[in-house]
C-alpha positions in Angstrom: 79.5 65.5 -69.9 82.5 64.0 -68.1 83.4 60.5 -69.5 86.2 59.6 -67.1 86.9 60.3 -63.4 90.4 59.7 -62.3 90.4 58.7 -58.6 93.5 59.4 -56.5 93.5 58.4 -52.9 96.4 60.2 -51.2 98.0 60.5 -47.8 101.3 62.3 -47.2 102.2 61.9 -50.9 105.3 64.0 -51.8 104.6 63.7 -55.6 100.8 64.2 -55.6 101.1 67.7 -57.2 103.4 66.3 -59.9 100.9 63.5 -60.6 97.9 65.8 -60.9 99.7 68.3 -63.1 101.0 65.5 -65.3 97.5 64.2 -65.8 96.2 67.7 -66.7 99.0 68.1 -69.2 98.4 64.8 -70.9 94.6 64.2 -70.8 92.7 64.8 -74.1 89.2 63.4 -73.4 86.4 64.7 -71.2 88.2 63.7 -68.0 88.3 65.0 -64.5 90.5 64.3 -61.5 89.1 63.7 -58.0 91.6 63.6 -55.1 91.1 62.4 -51.6 93.5 64.0 -49.1 93.2 61.2 -46.5 94.2 62.8 -43.2 96.8 65.2 -44.6 96.8 68.4 -46.6 98.8 68.2 -49.9 102.3 69.5 -49.6 103.1 71.2 -51.9 99.6 72.4 -52.5 97.6 71.3 -55.5 96.9 73.5 -58.5 93.4 75.0 -58.6 91.8 73.9 -61.8 88.2 73.4 -63.0 89.0 69.7 -63.8 90.3 69.0 -60.3 88.1 68.2 -57.3 89.7 67.8 -53.9 88.2 66.2 -50.8 90.0 66.8 -47.5 89.5 64.2 -44.7 90.7 65.5 -41.3 91.1 61.9 -40.1 92.5 59.1 -42.3 89.9 56.5 -43.3 92.2 54.3 -45.3 93.0 53.8 -49.0 90.0 51.6 -49.9 87.5 53.8 -48.1 89.0 57.0 -49.5 88.7 55.6 -53.0 85.1 54.7 -52.5 84.3 58.2 -51.1 85.6 60.0 -54.1 84.0 57.5 -56.5 80.7 58.5 -55.0 81.3 62.1 -56.3 81.8 60.9 -59.9 79.0 61.1 -62.5 81.2 59.7 -65.3 80.6 56.4 -67.1 84.2 55.3 -66.4 86.5 55.6 -63.4 90.2 55.0 -63.1 91.9 54.5 -59.8 95.5 55.9 -59.9 98.3 56.0 -57.3 99.6 59.4 -56.3 103.0 58.9 -57.9 102.4 58.3 -61.6 103.0 59.9 -64.9 101.1 59.3 -68.2 101.4 59.2 -72.0 100.0 62.0 -74.1 96.3 61.3 -74.7 96.3 58.2 -72.5 92.6 58.8 -71.6 91.4 59.3 -75.1 93.3 56.2 -76.3 91.9 54.0 -73.5 88.3 55.2 -74.0 88.4 54.7 -77.8 88.8 50.9 -77.3 87.0 50.4 -74.0 84.2 47.8 -73.5 81.9 47.8 -70.6 82.8 44.4 -69.2 86.5 45.1 -69.2 89.0 46.3 -66.6 91.8 47.9 -68.4 95.3 49.1 -67.6 97.8 50.8 -69.9 101.3 49.3 -70.4 103.3 50.0 -67.3 106.7 51.7 -67.1 108.9 52.6 -64.1 108.7 56.3 -63.2 112.1 58.1 -62.8 110.8 60.8 -60.5 114.0 62.5 -59.3 117.7 62.2 -58.4 119.4 63.3 -55.3 122.1 65.9 -56.1 124.7 67.7 -54.0 126.7 70.8 -54.7 129.9 68.7 -54.6 128.7 66.9 -57.7 127.5 63.6 -56.1 124.3 62.3 -57.6 122.1 59.3 -56.6 118.9 57.8 -58.0 115.6 58.4 -56.1 115.2 57.0 -52.7 114.8 58.0 -49.0 116.2 61.4 -47.8 119.9 61.2 -47.3 122.9 63.3 -46.6 125.7 63.3 -49.2 128.0 60.3 -48.5 130.9 62.3 -50.0 130.7 65.6 -48.1 127.9 65.2 -45.6 125.8 68.1 -46.8 122.0 68.1 -47.3 121.0 66.9 -50.8 118.4 68.4 -53.1 115.9 66.7 -55.4 116.4 67.1 -59.1 113.0 66.2 -60.5 113.1 64.2 -63.7 109.6 62.8 -64.1 109.6 60.5 -67.0 108.7 56.9 -67.7 111.7 54.8 -68.4 111.3 52.8 -71.7 112.3 49.5 -70.0 110.8 47.5 -68.5 107.5 47.8 -70.4 105.2 45.6 -68.4 102.0 44.2 -70.0 101.5 40.8 -68.2 100.9 40.0 -64.6 99.8 37.0 -62.6 99.4 35.8 -59.0 101.0 32.8 -57.3 99.3 30.1 -55.3 99.0 32.5 -52.4 97.4 35.1 -54.7 100.4 37.4 -54.4 101.3 39.7 -57.3 103.9 38.6 -59.8 105.2 39.9 -63.1 104.8 37.4 -65.9 107.3 38.1 -68.6 106.9 34.5 -70.0 103.3 35.2 -71.0 104.2 38.2 -73.2 104.9 35.8 -76.1 101.2 34.9 -76.1 100.0 38.5 -76.0 99.3 39.2 -79.7 98.0 42.6 -80.8 97.6 46.0 -79.1 94.9 45.0 -76.5 95.8 41.8 -74.7 94.6 39.6 -71.8 96.4 39.8 -68.5 95.7 37.4 -65.6 96.2 40.0 -62.9 97.0 43.6 -62.2 99.6 45.6 -60.4 97.0 47.7 -58.6 98.5 51.2 -59.1 96.2 52.0 -62.1 93.1 50.4 -63.5 90.0 51.6 -65.4 86.4 50.2 -65.5 82.8 51.4 -65.7 81.6 53.2 -62.6 78.6 50.7 -62.6 81.0 47.7 -62.5 83.1 49.4 -59.7 80.0 49.4 -57.4 78.5 46.1 -58.6 81.7 44.2 -57.9 82.5 46.1 -54.7 86.0 46.7 -56.0 87.3 48.4 -52.9 85.7 46.2 -50.2 86.4 48.2 -47.0 85.9 45.1 -44.8 89.2 43.8 -46.2 91.2 46.6 -44.5 92.8 49.8 -45.8 95.7 48.4 -47.8 97.0 45.4 -49.7 96.2 42.8 -52.4 94.2 45.2 -54.6 95.6 44.1 -57.9 94.5 40.5 -57.4 91.2 41.6 -55.9 90.3 43.7 -58.9 91.4 41.1 -61.5 89.7 38.2 -59.8 86.4 40.0 -59.3 86.5 41.0 -63.0 87.4 37.6 -64.5 85.3 35.5 -62.2 82.2 37.7 -62.7 82.4 37.1 -66.5 84.4 40.2 -67.4 87.9 40.5 -68.9 91.1 42.1 -67.8 93.1 43.8 -70.5 96.3 45.7 -71.0 96.1 48.4 -73.7 99.6 48.6 -75.2 98.7 51.6 -77.3 99.4 53.9 -74.4 101.3 53.8 -71.1 101.6 55.0 -67.6 104.7 55.1 -65.3 104.6 54.1 -61.6 107.1 55.1 -59.0 108.0 52.1 -56.7 108.6 53.0 -53.1 109.9 50.0 -51.1 113.1 51.4 -49.6 111.9 52.6 -46.3 112.2 55.9 -44.5 110.2 58.8 -46.0 110.2 56.9 -49.3 108.0 54.1 -48.0 104.3 53.5 -47.7 102.3 56.6 -46.5 99.8 54.7 -44.4 100.6 53.6 -40.8 101.2 49.8 -40.2 101.0 48.7 -43.8 102.2 45.3 -42.9 99.3 44.6 -40.6 96.8 46.0 -43.2 98.3 44.0 -46.0 98.2 40.8 -43.9 94.5 41.3 -43.2 93.7 42.0 -46.9 95.8 39.1 -48.2 94.2 36.7 -45.7 90.7 37.8 -46.8 91.7 37.6 -50.4 92.9 34.0 -50.1 90.0 32.8 -48.0 87.5 34.4 -50.5 88.9 33.1 -53.7 91.0 30.0 -52.9 87.9 28.6 -51.3 85.5 29.9 -54.0 83.5 31.9 -51.5 82.8 35.0 -53.6 79.0 35.2 -54.1 79.1 37.1 -57.4 81.3 34.6 -59.2 80.1 33.0 -62.4 83.3 31.0 -62.7 85.4 29.1 -60.1 89.0 30.0 -59.6 90.1 26.8 -61.4 88.5 28.2 -64.6 90.9 31.1 -64.5 93.9 28.9 -63.7 93.1 26.6 -66.7 92.6 29.6 -68.9 96.1 31.1 -68.2 98.0 28.0 -67.0 100.5 30.1 -64.8 103.8 28.3 -64.1 103.5 27.7 -60.4 100.0 26.2 -60.2 100.2 22.4 -60.2 104.0 22.5 -60.4 105.6 19.9 -58.0 108.1 21.4 -55.5 110.9 19.5 -53.8 114.0 20.1 -51.6 117.5 18.9 -52.4 119.7 18.6 -49.3 123.5 18.1 -49.1 125.8 17.7 -46.2 129.4 16.7 -45.4 128.3 15.0 -42.2 130.8 16.9 -40.1 128.4 19.3 -38.5 127.6 19.6 -34.8 124.8 17.1 -34.4 122.7 19.6 -32.3 122.8 22.0 -35.3 122.2 19.2 -37.8 119.2 17.8 -36.1 117.6 21.2 -35.6 118.0 22.1 -39.3 116.6 18.7 -40.4 113.6 19.0 -38.0 112.9 22.5 -39.4 113.1 21.3 -43.0 110.5 18.6 -42.3 108.0 21.3 -41.4 107.9 22.4 -45.1 106.0 19.2 -46.0 108.0 18.9 -49.2 109.7 15.8 -50.5 113.4 15.8 -49.6 116.2 14.2 -51.7 119.5 14.2 -49.8 123.2 13.6 -50.7 125.8 12.9 -48.0 129.3 11.6 -47.5 128.0 9.1 -44.9 124.8 7.1 -44.8 121.9 8.9 -43.1 118.2 8.6 -42.6 117.0 11.9 -44.0 114.8 12.0 -47.1 115.7 9.9 -50.2 119.4 9.6 -49.4 122.5 8.6 -51.4 126.1 8.5 -50.3 128.6 10.2 -52.6 132.0 8.5 -52.4 134.2 11.6 -52.4 136.3 13.4 -49.9 135.0 16.7 -48.5 135.7 19.5 -50.9 134.7 21.1 -54.1 134.3 18.0 -56.2 132.1 16.3 -53.6 130.0 19.5 -53.2 129.1 19.7 -56.9 128.6 15.9 -57.3 126.3 15.9 -54.3 124.1 18.6 -55.7 124.0 17.0 -59.1 123.1 13.6 -57.7 120.2 15.1 -55.7 118.9 17.0 -58.7 119.0 13.8 -60.9 117.1 11.8 -58.3 114.5 14.4 -57.6 111.2 14.4 -59.6 110.2 17.9 -58.6 109.8 20.6 -61.2 110.8 23.3 -58.8 113.7 22.7 -56.4 114.8 24.5 -53.2 118.6 24.2 -52.5 118.9 23.5 -48.8 122.2 23.2 -46.8 122.8 21.4 -43.6 123.6 24.5 -41.5 120.7 26.9 -42.5 117.4 27.2 -40.7 114.7 27.7 -43.4 111.6 29.5 -42.5 108.3 28.0 -44.0 107.7 31.3 -45.9 110.9 30.5 -48.0 109.1 27.7 -49.7 106.2 29.8 -50.8 108.2 31.5 -53.5 107.7 30.3 -57.0 110.4 31.1 -59.6 110.0 32.0 -63.3 111.4 29.3 -65.5 114.2 31.4 -67.0 116.1 32.4 -63.9 118.0 31.3 -60.8 116.5 33.0 -57.8 118.2 33.8 -54.4 116.4 34.6 -51.2 118.3 37.6 -49.9 116.2 37.8 -46.7 118.8 35.9 -44.6 120.5 36.6 -41.2 123.9 35.1 -40.3 123.9 33.7 -36.8 127.1 33.9 -34.7 126.3 30.6 -33.1 125.6 30.1 -30.3 125.6 33.8 -29.2 122.4 35.9 -29.6 124.0 37.9 -32.4 122.7 38.1 -35.9 123.9 40.0 -39.0 122.2 40.9 -42.3 123.4 42.7 -45.4 121.3 43.7 -48.4 122.6 41.6 -51.3 123.4 38.1 -49.9 123.1 35.8 -52.9 124.0 32.3 -51.7 123.4 28.8 -53.1 121.8 28.0 -49.7 118.9 30.3 -50.7 118.6 29.4 -54.3 115.3 28.3 -55.9 114.8 27.4 -59.6 113.3 24.9 -62.0 115.1 21.6 -61.8 115.8 21.3 -65.5 117.7 24.7 -65.5 119.7 23.6 -62.4 120.6 20.2 -64.0 122.1 21.9 -67.1 124.2 24.2 -64.9 125.5 21.5 -62.5 126.2 19.0 -65.2 128.4 21.7 -66.8 130.1 22.4 -63.4 131.0 18.7 -62.8 132.3 18.5 -66.4 134.5 21.6 -65.7 136.0 19.9 -62.6 136.6 16.6 -64.4 138.4 18.5 -67.2 140.3 20.7 -64.7 138.6 23.8 -66.2 136.7 25.1 -63.2 135.8 28.8 -63.5 135.9 29.4 -59.7 132.2 30.3 -59.5 130.0 28.3 -57.1 126.8 30.3 -58.0 125.3 30.9 -61.5 126.5 34.2 -62.8 123.9 34.8 -65.5 120.1 34.8 -65.5 119.8 35.7 -61.8 117.0 37.2 -59.7 116.3 37.7 -56.1 113.4 37.6 -53.7 112.6 38.1 -50.0 110.6 35.6 -48.0 108.1 37.0 -45.5 110.4 36.0 -42.7 114.2 35.4 -43.0 116.2 32.3 -43.2 119.0 31.8 -40.6 122.5 30.9 -41.8 124.3 29.3 -38.8 127.9 30.3 -38.7 130.0 27.8 -36.8 133.6 26.4 -36.6 133.3 24.2 -39.6 132.0 26.6 -42.3 133.8 26.4 -45.7 133.7 30.1 -46.1 135.3 32.6 -43.6 133.1 34.1 -40.9 133.4 37.9 -40.9 131.6 40.0 -38.2 133.2 43.4 -38.9 133.0 45.7 -41.9 136.8 46.1 -41.8 137.2 42.5 -42.7 135.6 43.1 -46.2 138.0 44.1 -48.9 135.0 45.2 -51.1 132.8 47.5 -48.9 129.9 47.1 -51.4 129.4 43.7 -49.7 128.5 45.5 -46.4 125.6 47.5 -47.8 122.6 47.4 -45.5 124.7 46.1 -42.6 122.3 45.3 -39.8 123.1 43.7 -36.4 120.4 42.4 -34.1 120.0 40.2 -31.0 116.8 38.5 -32.2 115.1 37.8 -35.6 111.5 38.3 -36.4 109.6 35.0 -37.0 112.1 32.9 -35.0 112.5 31.8 -31.4 116.2 31.0 -31.2 
């Protein structure tokens, strides 16, 4: 009798065949695979095998509904939902089943899947991504399939932030002792549980929409119903991440709309303790894991040289007040904005670093958002919560050729004006910077060079470029000595989320 059914909802998945064949090669228990072809036939075609069942749906019904449909075909005690672009360890199913308990939801250790490289006859090679032509010779490129799980990172710990959005949680790894460990949340690309629990907990609630928020949904329903979410480090799976757009993006139409619906339902259900099957309230889970962002005080530090066009200055300040966060400001002239202090220095490098340090020392926030006088910050910027060990930069930022309706964006725009971190970490860095200047030993770096990360807010910030910017304004690729700094060059006349 089949013990485990692996459920794979798939639509227009270029690596579905590789995933199915990888599972067949590595499974060692009484396991079957059930695939839903949700509105598209598999291309390339799937292997015919007695352990593989395929359901074709002429019209797409969505990921949640497709998963439920194929789960109804299972007679196994356990089910495992798997994305259609994953590889697995040898004997992964046997290892998971040997330690499984009926009130658990389990995921193996997660690696990143190196599925393929792009290669060209001229010798150029590029890591997996959307279909491209060779940048060296212009020819069509071919896929060189690799299909292995990279040894690093090896993820075992996940959480969600105060908006119930998925986050990795490297800091919790130190508390994960042993081979089978607790995890607060899940990534969503792979999880296993009893078929009975799958239906009892309504794991793929179709009323939430087709797509989005599934990792947090599954984890919260498990924990709050009295179950446990575990990571089994004895085995692994590797997941291919596809967030680069083009034919390498999400296979379902309008994923942004679907994700928004699912996330809003997720938040309303659990942040307001509305789930009827809960034996615990959400606060019970927060107290159990004590994730870094819950209960942490946020604050803004603001610094200005007071030479900005007042129309711009007032608009930026009005926008910052919408965040609702406490503001500590440093200026070169007295002003009524937040908890203000005047720094008695001339405009320049020394004043800049002393202003930031002064604001940091006067703030009582645990998490600080660095805000400059000529940047419009979208409210979604302040939703991001950093890990304690890194400086994070919001790279979702457009430069505005003020006052023209002309905006420019590049991929890797790491600026102090978009930095977010824990205050204690920032204090250490800026005290060292001021000391460098006082000892005439400045290293010529404005931004932290080590321990950096990046994030993208839901909607971009707007960096207003005007006639008094300290850094040069460049609106043509030719003006950049290093063309790497022009990657992702995008020019638009309006920016989503803003009415400018």
